[in-house]
C-alpha positions in Angstrom: 60.6 41.5 55.0 58.0 42.5 57.6 57.7 40.4 60.8 55.2 40.5 63.6 56.2 39.1 67.0 54.0 38.3 69.9 55.3 38.2 73.5 53.2 38.8 76.7 55.3 41.7 77.9 57.8 43.8 76.0 58.3 47.3 77.4 58.9 45.7 80.8 61.4 42.8 80.4 60.4 40.6 83.4 61.5 37.1 82.2 63.7 35.1 79.9 61.1 35.0 77.1 60.8 38.8 77.1 64.5 39.3 77.2 65.0 36.8 74.4 62.4 38.6 72.1 63.9 42.0 72.9 67.4 40.7 71.9 66.1 38.9 68.8 64.3 41.9 67.3 67.2 44.2 67.9 69.7 41.8 66.3 67.4 41.1 63.4 67.5 44.8 62.6 71.0 44.2 61.2 69.4 42.2 58.4 67.1 45.1 57.4 63.9 43.4 58.7 61.0 45.6 59.5 59.4 44.4 62.8 56.4 45.0 65.0 55.4 43.7 68.4 52.0 42.7 69.7 51.8 42.5 73.5 49.4 42.6 76.4 51.1 45.6 78.0 48.3 48.2 77.9 47.1 49.4 81.3 44.6 51.7 79.7 40.9 51.0 78.8 41.7 50.8 75.2 44.5 49.3 73.1 47.3 51.6 71.9 49.9 51.7 69.2 53.3 53.2 70.1 56.9 53.4 68.9 59.5 51.7 71.2 63.2 51.5 70.2 62.3 51.9 66.5 59.6 49.2 66.6 55.8 49.5 66.3 54.3 48.1 69.4 50.6 47.1 69.6 49.8 47.1 73.3 46.4 45.4 73.7 44.0 45.4 76.7 43.5 42.0 78.2 40.7 39.9 79.8 41.7 37.0 82.0 39.9 33.7 82.4 42.0 32.0 85.0 45.5 31.7 83.5 44.2 32.2 80.0 44.6 35.8 78.7 42.4 37.1 75.9 43.7 40.2 74.0 41.1 42.7 72.7 41.4 43.7 69.1 44.0 41.0 68.4 42.2 39.8 65.3 42.3 43.3 63.8 46.1 43.5 64.2 46.7 40.0 62.8 44.5 40.7 59.7 46.0 44.0 58.8 48.0 42.2 56.0 51.0 44.3 56.8 53.2 41.4 57.7 55.0 38.8 55.7 55.4 36.4 58.6 54.1 36.1 62.2 56.2 34.6 65.0 54.3 33.8 68.2 56.5 33.3 71.3 54.8 30.9 73.7 52.9 27.7 73.4 49.4 27.7 74.9 48.8 31.4 74.5 45.5 32.9 73.3 47.5 34.6 70.6 48.8 31.3 69.3 45.3 29.9 69.2 43.8 32.9 67.5 46.6 32.9 64.9 46.0 29.3 64.1 42.2 29.8 63.8 42.6 32.7 61.4 45.1 30.6 59.4 42.7 27.6 59.2 39.8 29.8 58.2 41.7 31.6 55.5 41.9 35.0 57.1 45.7 34.7 57.4 47.7 33.7 54.3 51.2 34.3 55.6 53.7 31.8 57.2 53.3 31.5 61.0 56.0 30.3 63.4 55.8 29.2 67.0 58.7 29.5 69.3 57.6 27.4 72.3 60.0 28.8 75.0 59.3 25.6 76.9 56.3 23.4 77.3 55.9 23.5 81.1 52.1 23.4 81.1 52.0 20.4 78.8 54.8 18.6 80.7 53.0 19.2 84.0 49.7 18.0 82.6 51.2 14.7 81.5 52.8 14.3 85.0 49.2 14.2 86.3 48.5 11.0 84.5 51.9 9.4 85.0 52.0 6.4 87.4 55.6 7.2 88.2 54.8 10.8 89.3 55.2 11.6 93.0 52.3 14.2 92.8 49.6 14.0 95.4 46.0 13.4 94.3 45.1 17.0 94.7 48.1 18.1 92.6 47.1 15.7 89.9 43.5 17.0 89.8 44.8 20.6 89.6 46.9 19.8 86.5 44.5 17.6 84.7 42.4 20.4 83.0 45.5 21.4 81.0 45.3 18.2 79.1 41.9 19.2 77.7 43.5 22.3 76.3 46.5 20.3 75.0 44.4 17.8 73.1 42.1 20.5 71.6 43.8 23.9 70.9 47.2 22.5 71.6 46.7 20.0 68.7 45.4 22.8 66.6 48.7 24.6 67.1 50.8 21.6 66.3 48.9 21.0 63.1 48.7 24.6 61.9 52.0 26.4 62.5 54.4 26.2 59.5 57.4 25.8 61.8 57.8 25.1 65.6 61.0 26.2 67.2 62.1 24.1 70.2 65.1 24.0 72.4 65.4 20.4 73.4 64.8 16.8 72.4 62.3 16.6 75.4 60.1 19.2 73.7 60.1 17.2 70.5 58.9 14.1 72.2 56.0 16.0 73.8 55.0 17.5 70.5 55.0 14.0 68.9 52.6 13.0 71.7 50.2 15.7 70.6 50.1 14.2 67.2 52.8 16.1 65.3 53.6 14.0 62.2 55.7 16.3 60.0 59.1 16.2 61.5 60.3 18.9 59.1 58.1 21.4 61.0 60.3 21.2 64.1 63.5 23.4 64.2 65.8 23.2 67.1 67.4 26.6 68.0 68.8 27.4 71.4 68.4 30.5 73.4 70.9 33.4 73.1 72.9 35.2 75.7 73.4 38.9 75.8 77.0 40.0 74.9 77.3 41.9 78.2 77.7 38.6 80.1 80.9 37.9 78.2 82.3 41.1 79.7 82.2 39.7 83.2 85.6 39.7 85.0 87.4 36.4 85.0 87.2 35.9 88.8 88.6 32.6 90.1 86.7 30.8 92.9 89.0 32.3 95.6 88.1 35.8 94.5 84.3 35.3 94.6 81.8 36.0 97.4 80.5 33.2 99.5 77.0 32.6 98.0 75.1 30.5 95.5 72.8 32.2 93.0 69.3 31.6 91.7 67.9 33.9 89.0 64.4 33.4 87.6 60.7 33.4 88.5 59.8 32.8 92.1 57.3 30.1 91.2 56.5 26.7 92.7 57.7 24.7 89.7 61.2 26.2 90.0 62.0 23.9 93.0 63.2 26.7 95.2 62.1 24.7 98.3 64.8 22.2 97.4 67.4 25.0 97.1 66.7 26.5 100.6 66.6 23.0 102.1 70.0 22.3 100.6 71.3 25.5 102.2 70.1 24.3 105.6 71.6 20.8 104.9 75.0 22.5 104.2 74.8 24.3 107.5 73.7 21.3 109.6 75.5 18.4 108.0 78.7 20.0 106.6 79.0 23.1 108.9 79.2 25.3 105.8 77.7 28.7 106.1 76.9 29.4 102.5 74.6 32.3 101.6 72.0 32.1 98.9 70.7 35.0 96.7 67.3 34.5 95.1 66.6 37.1 92.4 63.4 37.4 90.5 59.8 38.4 90.3 57.2 36.8 92.5 54.8 34.5 90.6 52.7 33.6 93.6 55.2 31.6 95.6 57.2 34.2 97.5 55.2 34.2 100.8 55.3 30.4 101.0 59.0 30.3 100.3 59.8 33.0 102.8 57.8 31.1 105.4 59.8 27.9 104.7 63.1 29.8 105.0 61.9 31.2 108.4 60.8 27.7 109.6 64.2 26.3 108.6 65.9 28.9 110.6 68.1 30.2 107.8 66.8 33.8 107.3 70.3 35.0 107.9 71.5 32.9 104.9 68.8 33.5 102.3 68.4 36.9 100.6 65.4 37.7 98.3 66.1 40.4 95.6 63.4 41.7 93.3 63.9 41.7 89.5 67.3 43.1 88.4 68.0 44.5 84.9 70.3 42.4 82.8 73.1 45.0 82.9 73.4 44.5 86.7 73.0 40.8 86.7 76.6 40.4 85.4 78.0 41.4 88.8 75.8 38.8 90.5 76.9 36.0 88.2 80.6 36.9 88.3 80.6 37.1 92.1 78.7 33.9 92.8 80.4 30.5 93.4 77.6 28.5 91.8 74.3 29.1 90.0 71.5 26.7 90.9 68.3 25.8 89.1 66.2 23.0 90.7 63.2 23.3 88.4 60.6 20.6 87.9 60.2 21.5 84.3 62.2 23.9 81.9 62.8 24.7 78.3 66.3 26.1 77.7 67.0 28.2 80.8 68.7 31.4 79.9 70.1 31.8 83.4 72.4 28.8 82.9 73.9 30.1 79.7 74.4 33.6 81.2 76.1 31.9 84.1 78.4 30.0 81.8 79.3 33.2 79.9 80.3 34.7 83.2 82.4 31.7 84.1 80.2 30.4 86.9 79.5 26.6 87.1 75.9 25.5 87.6 74.0 22.7 89.4 70.6 21.9 87.9 67.9 19.2 87.5 67.6 17.0 84.4 64.7 18.7 82.7 64.2 20.3 79.3 67.5 21.1 77.5 69.6 21.0 80.8 71.0 17.4 80.4 72.2 18.2 76.9 73.6 21.5 78.0 75.6 19.9 80.9 76.8 17.1 78.7 77.9 19.2 75.8 79.5 22.1 77.8 80.9 20.2 80.9 80.0 23.4 82.8 77.7 22.0 85.4 76.4 19.1 87.5 73.0 17.4 87.4 71.1 16.3 90.5 67.7 14.6 90.9 64.5 16.6 91.2 63.5 17.4 94.7 66.7 15.9 96.3 68.0 18.5 98.7 70.8 16.2 100.0 72.1 15.5 96.5 72.0 19.2 95.7 73.9 20.2 98.9 76.5 17.5 98.1 77.0 18.8 94.5 77.3 22.4 95.7 79.8 21.3 98.4 81.8 19.3 95.8 82.1 22.3 93.5 83.1 24.8 96.2 85.6 22.4 97.8 87.2 21.1 94.6 88.8 24.2 93.2 90.3 22.2 90.2 86.8 20.9 89.2 85.4 24.4 89.6 88.1 26.0 87.4 87.7 23.4 84.7 83.9 24.0 84.6 84.3 27.7 84.7 86.7 27.7 81.7 84.6 25.2 79.7 81.5 27.2 80.3 83.1 30.4 79.0 84.4 28.6 75.9 81.1 26.9 75.1 78.9 29.9 75.8 80.2 31.5 72.6 77.9 29.3 70.5 74.9 31.0 72.1 76.0 34.6 71.1 73.3 36.6 69.5 74.9 36.9 66.1 74.7 33.1 65.7 71.1 32.8 66.9 69.7 35.8 65.1 71.3 34.5 61.8 69.4 31.1 62.3 66.1 32.9 62.8 66.7 35.1 59.7 67.5 32.1 57.5 64.3 30.4 58.7 62.2 33.5 58.0 63.8 33.9 54.6 63.1 30.3 53.6 59.4 30.6 54.6 58.7 34.0 53.1 60.5 33.4 49.8 
């Protein structure tokens, strides 16, 4: 079986999607699958084909139209007829649109699979027309154009992919809004966690350092303003000097966030750390008291599963798969979006109630096993096998 995967970056693993695809292709090797990657990783004037960790990687040059990235020579790669199945990782990508167009016009005659990795653009677009949304008029106007994409090319994706892999019931509901009628197309498969996170030392709360942890993109939709306001709230209202480590790549929000931290007078409490390789993240998780994720929208956040595997409880907002994750694992607390007071109260409750912390830590470790790569890769392999044969 020959599989082609698309992911925006591959040789540089900068986010959860990239780390997931890297783990997936390496674990699928155990089933004897021949795999290739197409990515937008070429910094040269022309596309190139290389070998990376035993995989053929097509690094294509890109041209940007706003946030939409067009890959040069993508059609040639897709029409090589060397693949038995194509798995696109990411809804709303040019690669997903091109794959569907080629399938519709008969140039592609193999099964195609979409792994959404979250539907943040679609969710944000719908919030622009929701009467219950707290968005300002300018924020609504900024998000509205995405709906044009969703009801044109987005609908094409929903209608054309043979299978769509989602991580939450929330994602299913949004796909139905786009007109998906064949429920059998949707397959629910969670993210997977690298086995290295299960090797974290079993540190109890009293053995950990005095900080909360955020790992992910430094982007506006991640709700990091709420996190730093909660750190200030803990200092002012509860006299708790709790540090905060924010680890991740800047996606256009770092300057604004650092300015907010300065204005709040908590530069001594908040530390910004650039992207850290997975192998070193284990120490951060196993040393933190709590992992926090205040996002406005999410798919299935890998950071929370990694935190669970390391025995660290989490506090997060009720978006994407997070409510299901908290309910099924009993490893974290849920707080409303944008509520710094509720977030500070939840953090304080966890760090002061050692019995609750210990129960959540143990439950997280026990439940994280279901997200081990051997289990998730097997589900992908079974899906591929059913479609190809």
